[in-house]
N, C-alpha and C positions, 0 to 999 in steps of 0.2 A: 534427370538433368545430368549432363556430364560434369565431372569435377572441375574441368578447366573453365567452365562458365560460372563458377561460384565466386562471388566477390569476397575475398579474404580480409578486407579492411572495413567493409560496411558496418559490421557489428563488433569491430575491435573497440576495446575500452578507450584507447587513445582518441579514436575518431569521435566517440561520444563525449569525451572530455572537451574536445574542441567545440562541440555543439553547445555544451553547457556554458563555456566561456562566452560564446557569441550571444546567448540569451540572458546573460547576467546572473546565472545561478552558481557560478564558480568563482571563488577567490583564488588568485594566483600568488604564491609566496616565493619570491625570488631569493630571499635571505636563507641562510643556513639554519636548519632546525635539527636539534639532537633527537634521537629516538626517545630519550627520557622525557622530553617536553612535548613530544608530538601529540599525545592524547589531549593535553590541556589546550593546545592550539586548535585542534579539531573541534573541541566542545565550546570554543569561545564565541561562535556565532552560528546562525542557522544555515549558512551557505556551505556548499561542498568546497573542498580545499584541494588545490594542486600545488604540491611542494616540489620545487626544482632541485633542492639539495638537502637530503635527509641523512643524518648520521655521518660517521666517518667515511662511509663508502660513497656518499653523495648520491643516494638513490633518488630517482624521480618517483613520486608517490602521490596517489590520490586517495581521498576519503569522502564518505557520505554521498557518493554519486547517486544513490537511490533515496536520499533522505528528505524528499518532499514530493508532493503530488505533482508539482510543476515539472520536476525532473522525470518522474515516471511518465507523465504525459508526453514529454519530449522524446522519451524512449520509444513510445508508440507512434510518434509523429502526429499527435492530436492535441486537444486542449484538456484542461483539468476536469471539466464536467463530462466530457465525452469519453474519457479514458476507459471507464469500465465497460462502456458499450463496444469500444474497439476491441477490448480484451475478450468480451464474450463472442464477438464476431470471429475473431481469430481462432477461438477454441472450437468453433464449428467448421473450421477449414484446415484439417490436419495436413501437416507437411512432413516430408521424408528426411532421412539422414543420407548425406552423400559422403562417401569415403574418399579422402584425399591422400595421395602418396606422401610418404614422409619427406621426400625431396621437395615437395611443393608446399609443405605446411610451414607457415611462418613460425609457429611455436617450436619447430624443430631446427631453427637456425643455429641454436647453441644447444649442445647435448653434453651433460655431465654424468659420468658413470664411475663406479668403482671408487678409487681413492680421490677422485675429483669432487665427490659429493661432500659438501660441507654446509650444513644448515646454519652455522654461525655467520655465513656470508649473506643470509637473507634477513629482511627487516622485521624479525620478531620484536615486539615491543610491549611494555607493560601498559595495558589499556585502562585499567581501573586500579586504584591504589592498593587494594587488598587481593588482587589476582595472584594465583599461586605461582605464576611464572610468566615470562614474555609469551605472547601469542601472535599468530597470524589468524585474523578473524574472517578472511575473505574466501576460504576454501569452498569450492563446489565439488562434491565427490561424485565420481562416475564409477559404477560397479555393475557387474553382471552376476546374478545368483548362479553359482556352479551347478546347483541341483535342478533349476527350472529354466535357466537361460533368460530369465526376466531381467530387463535393464532397470537401473535405479539411479535417480539423481537426487541429491540432497545438499543442504548447507551444513558445514561443519567447521568449528573452530579447531585450530591446531596449536597444541601446547609444546613449547620447546623442551626437548629431553637431553639430546646430545647431538653430535655432528651428523649422525645418520638415522636418528630415530625421533619420533614425536609421539605424543598422546593425542587422542581425539575423543570427543564426547559421544559415546554410544550408550549412555545410561538411560536416556529418555526414550519413550516408545517411538519406533520408526521402522520402516522396512529394512533399512540397513542393519539395525540391531537384530531383527529376526533372522536375517540372512547370516550374520556373523555368528550368532549363537548356534545355528544349525551347522555351520562350518566347524566350530569348536567341538561339537558333539561327534562330528565325523573325523576329528583330528586333522582338519585341513586349514591351510592358510586361506585368507580371502584377499585376492588382488583388488586394488583400488587405485584410482588416479584422482588427484586434486587439481582442479583448474584454479589458478590464482590470477586475478585480473580479468574480469568478465563483465559483459554488458548487463544492465539491469534486467532485461527480459529473461536472461538465463537464470537470474536469482528468483524471479517469479516462478519460472518452471520448476526450479528446485524446491520451492515451497509448497508445491502441490503434491497430494497423495491420491493418485488415480490409477485404476487398472490399465494395463497395456504398456506400450513402449514409452518409457519416460525419456529416453534420448530423443525420441520424436517430439516430445512436449517442448523441448528447447526450440526445435524447428517451428513448431506450431505457433508458439508465442512470438517468434521472430517474424512469422508470416511468410516464410520461404525456407527452402532446404538449408539445413545446418551442415557445414563442412566439418567432418571429424577425421581424426588420424589415429592410427593404432600406436600404442605405446611402444617404446623401443625395448622395454624389458618385460612388460606384462601383457602386451598385445590388446589392452583394453582401448576402446574408442574414447576419445575426448575431443573437445572442440579444437580444430586446427588453427582457429583465429584467436585463441586465448593468448594472454601475455606470457604465462608460465604454466607448466604442468609438473607436479611432483608425483612420480610414479612409485609404486611399492606394494606392500601387502600388510594386512593385520595378521599377526602371528596366531598360531593355533593354541596358545597358552591361556587365552581367555582374559577375564577381568582380573587384573593382578597388580595394577599400580594406581596410585592416587592421582586424580585430575581435578583441577579447580583449587580454590573457589574462583568464580568468574562473574562479572557483572552481567545480569540477565535482563530479559526484556520486560519484566515487571517493575524494573527500577530498584531491585534488590539484588544481592549476591545469590548465586546458586551455590549449594554446598559442595564440599569435597566429596568425591565418590570414586569408586574403582572403575577403571577403564582399561581397554587393551592398548598394546603398543603397536605403532605403525613403523615399519622398516622401509626406508627410502632406498630404492634401487636405481633411480635416475631422476635428474632434474633437467627439463628442457625449457627453452625460453626464446623469445625474440631477441635479436641483437640489441634493439633499443627498448628493452623490456620496461614497462610501466608498472610499478608495484602498486598494490591496492590494499587498503585496510577498510574494514566495515565498521561504521559507527553503530554499535549494538545496544548500548545502555549508558545512561548518564542522567544528568539533572533535567534534561529536556527530551522526553520520550517522543514528542512530536517532531524532533529533528532527526531521530534515529532512522536507520534503514530498516531495522526490524519492525518499527512501528508503521512505516509507510508501505513496505513490501507486504507485511502481514495483513495490513488493513485492506489493501487492494485484493489480495487473495481471499480475505474474509468476505468482501463485497460480492465476489463471484459466487460464493456459497450462499450468501444471503439472497441474492436475486433468484437463484435456483429454488431455495426453500419457499420463498414467497410465491413464485409462479406455480410451484407444486401445490400450494394451498389455494390457488385460484385468485391470487392477488397480483396485480400489475402495478408496482410502485411508480411514483413519478420521479423519485430520486432516492438514493441510498448513500450514506457515508458511514464507514467504519472509522471511528475517531482515532487518529494516530497517537494522541496524548494518552490514550488508554491502552497503549501498545498495539493499537489497530485491531484488537480482537475482542475486547470486553464491552465497549460502548458502541452502540449502533443507533444511527438516526435514520428514520424512514419517513418520507413524505408520501402521503396517499391522496389521490384525487377524491374529491368529495363524493361519497357513495352512501352505503347503508349504515345505519347505526350498528355498532358492534364490530366493524371491520378493523378498528385499531386493536381491539383485544384479540381478534383472530390473527393479526400479524404478529403480535407479541407472543402468542402461543406457538406459532410456527417457528419463530426465531429462538425461543427458549429451548427448542429441541436441538439446537446447534451447540455442541459442547463448549466452544470457546466464548460464546456470547453470554454476557452476564446481565447487562442493563440495556433495555430497548426504549428509545424515545420516538414516539410516533406523532407526527404533525400533519396538518393539512398542507396541500401544495401551494398555499399562499405564503408559506414559511420556507426560507432557504436553508436547507440542512447544512450547507457549507458555511453559514454565518453563525458564529457563536452569539452575536448580538441578537439575531432573530430567534435563535433557540431559547435564549434567556427570556426574551419577550414572551414567547409562547408558554414557557414554564410559569411565568409570573402572572399571566392573564387568562390562561385557558385550563390550567391544571388545578383540580380540587382533590386534595389528598384523601378525603374520605371515600371518594368514588372512582378516582381515575388512576389508582395505582394497583398493579397486579403483582402479587408476590407468590413465587413458587419455591418450594423447599426440597431438600434431599437430592439435589443434582450432584453427580460425580464431579469433583473439582478438576479443572484443567491442571496439568502438571505445573508444579511450583507456584500455584496460586496462594499468596500469603493469607488470604481470607478464609481458606478451607478450615473446617473444624478437625477435631482429632480423628474423626472417622473418614476423612477425605471427602466430605460433602460440603456443598455450598448452596446458598440461596440466590435466586435470581429475581429481578424486578422489571416490570414494564411500566412506562409512564405514558398515559394517554393525554397528549397535549393538543388534541384536536378540539375545534370549536364544538360547543354543545349542540346536539340535534334537537329539533322541535322548537327552537327559539325563533320568534318572529324576526323578519328582516327589517331592522330599523336603523336609523342613523347611528345609534349607539353600538351596533354590532359590526359596523364597517370600519375598515382600516384606512386612515388618512393617506392620501397620495398627493404629490404635487400635480397641479392641473396641466393638461396637455391639450392644446388647441391647434390641430393641424388640418381640420376638415374645411370644406368649402362653405360659404355663406348660403344657408338654405331658406332663411326668412329675412324680411326687411325690418321687422320690429319685434320686440319682446312679446307684444300682444298677439301678433301672428303666430309666433312660435308656440305660445301657450294655448292657442286654439287647438293644437293637436293633443293636448293633455298636460297634466302637472309635470313640472320640471324643477330640478335643483338649479341653483344659480349657475354652476359650471356648465350645465347642459344648455341653458339659455345662451350663455356666451359662445359655446361651441356652435349652436344653431345659427347664431348671428355672425359667425366667423370673426368674433371680436377679440382684440388683444388688450382692450382697456376695460377693466371691470368697473371703473368709475362711471363710464357712460351708461352701462347697462344698469348699474345701481340707481342712477338718477332717473332713468326711464321707469324702472319698477316702482320707485318711490312715488313718482308722479301718478302712475296708474293706481297705486294703492290709495293715495290721497283722494282720488276721484271715485273710489269705491269699485273699481273695475277688477281688482285682484284681491285675493286672500292668500294668507300664508298658512300652510298646513303644519301639523305638529312637528314633523321631521325636517322642517326647513324648506320644503318644496313650495313653489309658487303655483297658483292655479287661477283660472278665470272664474269669477263668480257666476252662478247661474243667472240668466236673464230674468 
């Protein structure tokens, strides 16, 4: 596809914000908000926020644009229940990168280099009360391994250091960490570009760790080619339709300065640790740049972008694991309130005894998954109420819990023991097998009578076999249960009908 045919506004953050406003997922704040009070306002409600005037500079700024399943569904152009299926469909349809000239790239409309670089003019802000410094939390890093040429995309918080340098968290396991350590061993700098102000689909791509071209993953998640432009100082490709790009390099001096603490996705602070320094060589942006902050941790993990983005990426892995085990689930949900990674709900179509334990075993092999809840497909995994019902009526602690021990804990898991190990549990909330089908085992539902009248009387209907009251009403096309009840009572009084144990009516043998 020629670069001139690429829509440079379709996946722009500002365009997506307009969509969220239209569907009622975005609060618009016209009033002035200081950087000091910004995080408290962000965490005041579950909706995304669009601020018209932030700080002394009067930034336009958005937060939590990926902080609900409804918003992620909107990003894919589908509904909440179908979003994972659309995600999987796109993953099977790889898309390419299209390079756009600098002159055509909206993110190069403003270019700051040399003495014009001043990070104090960007909206770094304190996001949690004990954070070590102000942060920009919305960075998506784009790098290329100098040794292998492999492209890498990830999510990175950026800690303010001074006018031209930042610190970034490279302490946890990641491809970028491996690449940087190799550069340090060779005495090389590692060029990187951070996109600030990106579409939710770009964050989903950044959260995946897959072999191959990770720049192409951004295009694949978008469902069409991604326009990218080379940096003005480091020649790295980054999205041409981003709101802002910070170019530069990690120096060759290695892990030498303290970074953190920072509020993390488990709902606790991550500790202070040593990290490298990032040197900014250019800042490029759109003329009407829309700044972005990511809601990463706080009192409501189900509102966070980390919980919802992480959950959807976890669901992708869960579906793959279950299918590899020969199980086709009816529905899956990675619960955002558990940071989207630890608690998994799976609905299975009624099959063979033991399939729930098979599903639990398959999912316990996934490092991030800790607790698995398996239900029959008559239970809606998206409903907390129905899951609580299944737990209270179908779970027997003595026989329906599976506990496995000695698993390596996922990083920063506060429940890990001193050896870095953790336990996992599975809960079989499916109905018991081998139980007779009786009225006591059926779930009540409101009656629905939409079919045509097939019989003229209750007696004629029952001639075809025993029926429950609602079935007789349906067969008669009746909307008035009183009339049917009077007819059944009269027939019963005459000795024509008998009532079976489970409440069915039947004709007596002649």
